[in-house]
N, C-alpha and C positions, 0 to 999 in steps of 0.2 A: 576190035576197035573201029573197023570200017563201018560197022553197023550203027555206031553211036552218032547218029545224025541229029542236028538240032531240030526240035519240034516246032510246030506252028503256033504253040502257045494257046491262048484262050479265045482265039477268034478276033483278037485286037492287034494282029501283027502289023497293020498299017499305021499304028500309033507309035510315038516315041516310047521307049521303055519307061521313062519317068511318068508319062501320061497313063500308060497301062497300069503301072503300079498304083497310081492314085485311084483309078477305077476299081482295082482289086481291094484297096483299102476302104473304099466307100461301099462296097457290095454288102448285102445283108449277111452273107455267109462268111464266117471267119476265114482268114487267109492262113493256111498252114504253110510255114516257110522253113524247110530244113536248111541247115548250113552245110555247105560243101567245104572241102579242105584243099582242093586243087582243081585244075581244069577237067580232069577225067571224072572226078566225083560230081562236078557240076553238070556235066553232060549226062551222066547216069541219072541224076535226079530230074533233069529236064525230060529225059526219055521216059521216066516213070510217070510223068504227067503233071508234075507240080507246075503251077503257073508263075511262081516266083521263088527264088532261093536267096540265101544269105551267105556271107563269108565273114568270119569273125574270129577273134580271140584265140581260144585254145586250138581250134582246127588248124589255123595257120601256124601258131607257135609249135604245136605238136608235130605237124607234118614237115615244116621247114627246119626247125631247130631240135626237135625231140625234147622240147622243154615245156614247162607249164606256162599258163597265161599270166605272167607277172611283169608285163611291160618290157620284155627283152627285144621284141622286134622294133626296128626303126620305122619311121614314117615311109621312107623310100622302099623298104622291103615289103611293107604291107600294101602300099599303093601299086607297086609292080605286080604283086600277086593278084590284086583285084583286076588290073588291066588284063592279065592273061585269062582270068576266069570269065570276065565280061565278054571277051572275044570268043570264048569257047561255046557260048550259048546264045540263044535268041530271046530268052525270057528275062524279065527284070531281075537285077541283082541288088540286094540291100547289103551295105558294107558298114564295118565298124571302124570308126576313127579314134577309138580310145578317148583320151582327154583332149584331143586336138593337137597333141605333140608339142605343146608350148603355150605361148600367150595368144592374144587375139590375132596377131600377124601370122603365126603358125597355123591357126585355125583357118584363116582366109586362104592360105596356100593349100592346106590339106583338102578343103572343100573343093577348090577349083581343080586340083589334081584328081580327086575322086570323080568329079564330073567328067573330066577329059578321059579318064580311064573307062567310062561307060556306066558308072553306077547309076541306078535309078532312085536310090534312097540311101540314107546314111544316118548314123547316130553318133553323138558325142556325149560324154558323161561327166558328172561332177566330182569324180575322184581326184585325188592328188596324183602327181606324176613322179615316179612310175606307178601305174595302176596295177590292180590285181583282179583276177577273175571275180565277178560280182558275188559268187557263192563261197568265196574263201573268207577266212577270218583275217584280221589285220588291216582292213581297208581304212582309208581316211577320205574325207571329202573336203573340198575347198569351200570358202565362204560363198554364200548364194550369190552375192553381188559379182564375184569374180566369174562364176559360171554364166550368169546372165549376160555379161559382156561377151563371152565366147559364143553364146547362142545367138546374140544379135549380130555378131560378126559373121557367123555361118549363114544366117538368113540373108545378110547383105551380099555375101560373096557369091552365091549361086547365080549363074547366068541363065539357066533354064528355070523359069518360075514353077515348073511342075516337079522339080527335084524335091523329094520329101526329106525334110530336115527333122530328125527325131532327137528329143532331149531325154536323156536317161539320168535318173537320180539313184544313187547308191546309199542315200541317207538312212534308209530304214534299218539297216544292220549296224549303223554307226551311232546315229542320233535318235532313232526311234521312229515309229510310224507317223506320229503327228508332224514331225519335221519333214519326213518324206512327202506327206500329203501337202504340206505348205509349199514345198519346193515344186511339186507337180503342178499346183495351182499357178505359181509364179511363172513356170516355164510355158504352160499353156497360154497364159495371158500375154506372154512376150512374143507369141506367134509360132511356137513349135507346131509342126503339122501332125506330130504323133508324140505321145509321151510314154515313157517306159520306166515304171517304178520297179527297180530290180530287187530280187531276192526276198519277196514277201513270203512269209512262212505259214500263213493260215489262209483258209478260204475267206474268213471274215475280213482280213486285211485286204485281200484281193478285191472283194466286193466294195469295200470302202473306197479304194482307189478308183475303181470303175465308176462308181456313183458320182464321185467328185468330178472326174473328167467328162462324164456324160453331161453333167449340169453345165459344163463350160463349152460343150460342143466339140471336144477334142478327142480323137480316137486314142485307144489304149492298147499297149502291147504286152504280151506275156512272154516269158523266157523260161523254158523247161529244160533242166539239166538232169540227166540220170545221176542219182546220188547227190543232187543239189538240195537247196533249202526250200524251194517252192514245191507245193504238192503237184504230183504228176497227174493232172486231170485230163479228161478227154477233151477233144476239140468242141464237142457239143456242150460240155459243162462250161468251158471257157466262154463260148459264144453266149450262153445264157447269162453269164456274169456281166457281159458287155464288152469283152475283148474283141478288137477288130482284127488282130493278127497275133499268131503265136509262132515263136522261133524255137527250133530244136538245134541248139548250137554244137553239141558234142557227139551226137549219134553217128554221124558219118565217119569221123576219125576213130571213134571207139569201135565201130563195126570193122573198119579196115584193120585196126590193130589186132582185134580178136581173130579175124580171118588169117592174118599173117602168123599169129602165134600158133593157130591150129595147123597151118600149112608147114611151118617150120618144124613142129613136132612130128608131123607125118613124114 
């Protein structure tokens, strides 16, 4: 463990984490962003050379509770975990604020607490609360007007203008691709720095989302889960489609679980 020292990042160590994340988002090469599940996994990913990491959903719920990503973690539990992870590394950390944990007032508090914890970027989603993993069945989404109020509250709440606010829509699996694209357009127009259309099931749908967002000048994010609904494409293929960033949310905790199973059997 003594060897797991924070790295120097990508040569932008003199910049705030938020500013560094914006540079990575704007770079021509897609940003590959694995998700950690605790401080140790965060430091290992940093040591491996990743320029940014994420912390989200199942990684935290699985590691902290031994439970699936179905909205069981409280805002306090998630934000405390993010604070420990951000303190463990020198690279930018992208965090998951689920649905914002309530109404616009809860969103404002959650964004400010995430910023104080050290997050460089975050996302909120348009599911109902309690939410479910975006690749599970049984999701529901709120009316678009309700989410737009939350998004505007999040954009207003940040104190650092470089903090990246991401809008995620889960509408594709609930109301269909056309509605997901309509929401993506509205979220981009409302000022989201990054838009995340979750659980697209075909390459054609992924291309449609990227074309829409490219026309609006808003970067797009992919989310690849082993065993999930979205095709597991290479970073090169995703970059060719137009994605600016790809997250790998479950690999860290899946790998740890498999290693522990093997060790326990041994």
